[in-house]
C-alpha positions as CSV (number, residue, x, y, z in Angstrom):
1,L,83.5,25.3,-47.8
2,E,79.8,26.1,-47.6
3,R,79.2,23.6,-44.8
4,S,82.2,25.0,-42.9
5,L,80.8,28.5,-43.1
6,V,77.3,27.4,-42.0
7,E,78.7,25.5,-39.1
8,C,80.8,28.5,-38.0
9,S,77.7,30.7,-38.4
10,M,75.6,28.3,-36.2
11,V,78.3,28.2,-33.5
12,C,78.7,32.0,-33.5
13,L,74.9,32.5,-33.3
14,G,74.5,29.8,-30.6
15,L,72.2,27.6,-32.8
16,V,72.3,23.9,-31.8
17,P,70.7,21.3,-34.1
18,Q,69.7,17.9,-32.6
19,I,68.6,14.6,-34.2
20,V,66.9,11.9,-32.2
21,V,65.7,8.6,-33.7
22,K,62.7,7.9,-31.5
23,S,61.6,4.5,-32.9
24,E,62.6,1.9,-35.5
25,A,59.6,-0.4,-36.0
26,N,58.9,-2.5,-39.1
27,E,61.8,-0.8,-41.0
28,A,60.2,2.6,-40.5
29,Q,62.0,5.3,-38.5
30,E,60.5,8.2,-36.5
31,I,63.0,11.0,-36.3
32,E,62.7,14.1,-34.2
33,L,64.7,17.1,-35.4
34,S,65.1,20.3,-33.3
35,M,67.2,23.4,-33.3
36,S,67.6,25.5,-30.2
37,N,68.8,29.1,-30.0
38,Q,71.3,29.5,-27.2
39,G,72.7,32.7,-28.5
40,K,71.7,36.3,-28.0
41,A,70.3,37.2,-31.4
42,A,67.1,36.0,-33.0
43,V,67.1,34.2,-36.4
44,S,64.1,34.1,-38.8
45,G,62.8,31.9,-41.5
46,V,63.7,28.7,-39.6
47,R,62.8,25.6,-41.6
48,I,63.5,22.0,-40.6
49,G,63.0,19.1,-42.9
50,I,64.2,15.8,-44.3
51,S,65.0,14.9,-47.9
52,S,63.0,12.1,-49.4
53,P,64.9,9.7,-51.6
54,A,62.9,7.8,-54.3
55,S,63.3,4.6,-52.2
56,A,61.2,6.0,-49.3
57,T,58.4,8.2,-48.3
58,V,58.7,10.9,-45.6
59,A,55.7,12.1,-43.7
60,P,55.0,15.0,-43.5
61,A,56.4,15.6,-47.0
62,E,57.0,19.3,-46.4
63,S,59.5,20.9,-44.1
64,A,58.3,22.5,-40.9
65,L,58.4,26.3,-41.0
66,F,58.9,28.4,-37.9
67,G,58.7,32.2,-38.1
68,S,61.6,33.1,-35.8
69,L,63.6,31.6,-33.1
70,T,64.6,34.0,-30.3
71,S,67.1,33.5,-27.6
72,G,66.2,30.5,-25.4
73,E,63.6,29.1,-27.8
74,A,63.7,25.8,-29.6
75,A,61.9,24.6,-32.8
76,R,61.0,20.9,-32.8
77,T,59.3,18.6,-35.4
78,S,59.1,14.9,-36.2
79,F,59.1,12.9,-39.4
80,L,58.4,9.3,-40.3
81,I,60.6,7.7,-42.9
82,K,59.1,4.6,-44.6
83,P,61.1,2.6,-47.1
84,A,59.3,1.5,-50.3
85,L,61.0,-1.9,-50.3
86,G,63.2,-3.2,-47.5
87,K,65.6,-0.6,-46.1
88,V,66.4,2.9,-47.4
89,T,69.7,2.7,-49.2
90,A,69.8,6.2,-50.7
91,P,71.2,9.0,-48.6
92,V,68.7,10.8,-46.3
93,Y,69.5,14.3,-45.1
94,A,68.2,16.4,-42.3
95,S,68.1,20.1,-43.3
96,F,68.2,23.1,-41.0
97,T,67.7,26.4,-42.7
98,Y,67.5,30.0,-41.3
99,L,68.1,33.6,-42.0
100,S,70.5,35.8,-40.0
101,A,70.8,39.4,-40.9
102,R,68.7,38.6,-44.0
103,I,71.4,36.1,-45.2
104,P,70.2,32.5,-45.8
105,A,72.1,29.5,-44.4
106,R,71.4,25.8,-44.6
107,L,73.1,22.9,-42.7
108,R,72.5,19.4,-44.1
109,I,73.3,16.4,-42.0
110,K,73.4,12.8,-43.5
111,L,71.2,10.5,-41.4
112,N,72.2,7.1,-42.8
């Protein structure tokens, strides 16, 4: 239910998340995450990150924080996922968080 409400909120606000796997060398993956605001209203407290399972390290370890995202703007960041041994078998999630009308919302998308 929560995911459905967040997806509906993002569509209504014109927020578009995007995930691009830029490289996959030596079992490591570089992933670019972005969120663009194609709506009319600004959102604040935009945070984009990746969860780090115990079987991998994510660099940078912290989510990227953007103050606000006004109409026509995009927030973009990259992460490098390195498995400890072999391939990452635990779920890895991209997370897009924002505030609209002071109400928090978060969309999580499974990457593997």
